[in-house]
Each structure stands twice: as C-alpha cells, then as structure tokens.
C-alpha positions, 0 to 999 in steps of 0.5 A, spaced: 497 233 232 495 228 238 488 230 241 489 231 249 484 229 254 482 235 258 484 234 266 478 231 271 479 230 278 474 225 281 472 226 288 471 219 290 467 218 296 468 213 301 464 210 304 460 209 298 455 203 296 453 197 299 452 197 306 452 191 311 445 190 311 445 190 303 451 185 303 448 180 307 441 180 304 445 179 297 449 174 300 443 170 303 440 169 296 447 167 293 448 162 299 441 159 298 442 158 291 448 154 292 445 150 298 438 149 295 439 150 288 434 154 283 429 157 284 430 161 290 424 166 290 425 173 293 419 177 295 420 184 292 426 186 290 432 184 295 435 191 294 433 197 290 437 196 284 436 193 278 443 191 276 443 187 282 436 184 281 438 182 274 444 179 276 441 174 281 435 172 276 441 170 272 443 165 278 436 163 278 432 167 283 425 169 281 422 175 284 415 176 286 411 181 289 406 176 293 407 169 296 401 167 292 405 167 286 409 161 288 407 155 284 405 149 288 410 145 285 415 149 288 412 150 295 419 147 298 423 152 295 426 157 299 423 164 299 427 170 301 424 176 304 427 183 302 432 187 306 427 192 307 423 188 312 416 186 311 409 186 315 408 181 320 402 178 316 408 176 311 411 171 315 404 169 318 402 167 311 408 163 309 407 159 315 400 158 313 402 156 306 408 151 309 413 155 306 420 155 308 422 162 308 429 166 310 428 173 312 433 178 309 431 184 313 437 188 315 438 188 322 438 196 323 431 195 320 429 190 325 431 195 330 426 200 328 421 195 328 423 193 336 423 201 337 416 202 334 413 196 338 417 198 345 413 205 344 406 201 343 408 197 349 409 203 353 402 206 351 404 211 346 401 212 339 407 211 334 409 216 329 413 214 323 417 219 319 418 216 312 415 216 305 408 213 304 409 206 300 416 205 301 417 197 303 420 199 309 415 204 311 410 198 309 414 193 313 414 198 320 407 200 320 405 192 319 409 190 326 403 194 329 395 193 329 392 198 324 391 205 327 397 204 332 402 208 327 401 215 324 406 216 318 409 223 318 412 225 311 413 232 312 413 238 317 406 240 314 404 233 316 407 234 323 403 241 323 396 238 322 397 232 327 391 231 332 393 226 336 388 223 342 393 224 347 399 229 346 403 226 352 403 219 349 407 219 343 413 216 340 417 217 334 421 212 329 424 214 322 425 210 316 432 208 316 434 211 309 432 219 310 436 225 309 438 227 316 437 234 315 429 233 313 428 228 319 431 233 324 426 239 321 420 234 322 422 232 329 423 239 331 416 241 328 413 235 332 417 237 339 415 244 338 408 242 338 408 236 343 414 237 348 413 230 351 414 226 345 419 220 346 425 219 342 426 211 340 431 208 345 437 209 339 438 213 333 433 210 327 437 213 321 442 207 320 450 209 320 451 207 313 445 213 311 449 218 315 456 216 313 454 216 306 451 223 306 456 226 310 461 224 305 457 227 300 457 233 304 464 234 305 466 233 297 460 237 294 462 244 295 466 246 288 464 240 284 462 241 277 458 235 277 456 230 282 454 223 280 450 218 285 450 211 283 443 208 284 436 206 282 430 211 282 426 207 287 432 207 292 430 212 298 437 213 300 440 214 293 435 220 292 437 223 298 444 223 296 443 227 290 439 232 294 445 232 299 450 234 294 445 240 291 445 243 298 452 242 300 454 246 294 455 241 287 453 245 281 449 239 278 447 233 282 444 227 278 442 220 279 445 214 274 444 207 274 449 205 269 454 209 265 450 209 259 445 214 263 450 219 263 448 225 259 455 227 256 452 233 252 449 236 258 454 236 263 458 241 259 466 243 261 467 240 268 474 239 271 471 236 278 467 231 279 464 228 285 462 221 285 458 216 290 453 210 290 447 209 294 447 203 299 444 198 294 449 200 288 454 195 287 461 197 286 462 194 279 458 200 277 462 205 280 468 202 276 464 202 270 463 210 271 470 211 272 472 208 266 467 211 262 470 218 264 477 215 263 475 215 256 474 222 255 478 225 260 485 225 263 482 222 270 486 223 277 482 220 283 482 224 289 479 219 295 475 222 300 475 218 306 470 221 311 469 214 315 471 207 316 465 202 316 467 195 320 460 193 321 459 186 318 452 182 319 452 175 319 447 171 315 442 166 318 445 160 321 442 155 316 446 158 311 453 158 314 455 151 312 456 154 305 462 157 303 461 164 300 467 166 295 469 172 291 467 169 285 460 168 288 460 176 289 464 178 283 457 180 279 456 186 284 463 187 287 467 186 280 473 180 279 478 184 283 
C-alpha cells in the first residue's frame, strides 16, 4: 500500500529575502572580483549571512575585521566596506594606508548617518535607538564625535536618560528594528521629552517594514513559521518575534534546511515561510524542497507589497557586466 504524504500549505511571504541594499552590496563584491581579480578584501561580513559569505569566499573574497589585516603585497587590491556602514574613522584609515576602497554601505543606512549629522548641526544631542554592538549602530555612532550620541536600546533606557538639555534632542533608529518595539521606545521618549525631534524621514527601512508586514499578515493560524536568516542578522531575528506576536504557534530562525528540527515540529498543516533581508532565495528554495520530500505541498503566495527599489553600484564598477550566472550562487540558476 502506497504511503501518502500529509498535506501542507506553505504561506510564502512576498516580499522576502534580499533587499536592494543587500543585493547591491553583494553585486559590488562580485563585480570587483570580475574587474580587479582576486583577492578582494571585505571588511566585516558584507551582509549577515554565512552562506553568502562562503559563496563570495569561493569566488576569491577575503573577509577581515580590520584594515591592518591586509598584507603589504595586497595593498593595491580593493577593500569593500560592508552594507551596514562604517565609522568615519574607517575610510580615513584606508586613505592613510593608501588603500583603494569601495563603500558598499546601504544608501538607506547612509541616509540615517545624514539624519544624525543634521540633528547635531542643528544643536541637538542625538539619541540612536538600536542594539549595542551591531555594526550598523557602531557605524552610525562613528559619524559623530564621542559623546554626541546616546544609544537607547529599551524603554527602560528611555526612562533613565538624563540629557544636558531636554529641549535639544533628536533621534534616529537602526534600520532593521521591529516597528512595534521602536514605536514603544519613541513613545516613552516623547512622554518625557515633548520637544524631541524626529528625523527628517523614517529611519526604519522600507524592506524591514515590508517583510514585517508580510509576516504579520500570514502568521495567524500557522502551525510553524520559519524565517530564513542568520543568528547575527537583526532584521531576521525581528521577523521571528513578529511571527510569534502575530499568532504563529511556533516561530524559528533557520540558516539552512539541515537546521529544521523535524522531530520537534510535530504534525503541521500550515507553514509560514519568509526570509530576512540578507538571506538568499536559493535557501528558501532548498527549504521548500525539504518540505516537499515529507509533505504534499501547496504554495500559497502571500503578496503584501511590491518592491521596485534598485540601488546602482558605484560608477567605477558600472563598466563590468553582471550576469545571472554571476549571481546564481545566491539567486539560483532560474
């Protein structure tokens, strides 16, 4: 007698996965390798995803944490700054070492840098809502002199803040935060400091907001919600939290199909599936294939927004052709 697979509906979120800033950063490394050859050095993980990093390593990228790690014989090789942004001291250090650098900072992170600098220019102390130690936070704080920025991680931090001038405060946020958590912190700050100045434009990026909204729309009634992403990816971890709050029975972060805890998920009939902004589509395909091996799968595509943003690479790389084959290691062969 034939064993029939149990039915499973996969609610596949769209948008999901790579945002325009991540796509641009990976393209910059790929194009630099095509134009200049290996090695191309990358300061910090170009995006927070081990699969992407290992794929670029296989093409000839070398990942470092400090510019001092670049050996003397490779001083003419390009060094790429990650999508998360860097403090002003990093390009200054690169110039002092006569290094050729390509800045892959996401344009939306650069916008937050400019918002912080605008607050300071207008005489305000800057409050940065974000997570300590995250490279984006380090980069944003590094745009201004020591002492010009105070990091606010929680509503409790907002309650303890004692500014020199409560009427001269401006805030910006890390781009990858939970919209709800950030709103709560801002409310707490406004309650205490009514003259608090908002940034000139929203700091949380469109991709973070869109991916959270898609998860919210599809989480209710899901027996399991999987988010494809890395443990050090802030926006991916926030998606797990959003799925739990929005009604998924269980929500997990996985980097590959091999991490799915099959023995723990029990009998499920509805699976929610999305991916953080630094997670490649090829892993989403891998996970769907893993479920197809065990279930009779029906895909329910949940489209909540259409993203048309496209951030071009810097001019020096635009003379190099980027083909589908060049990006197949993250996007798949299709």
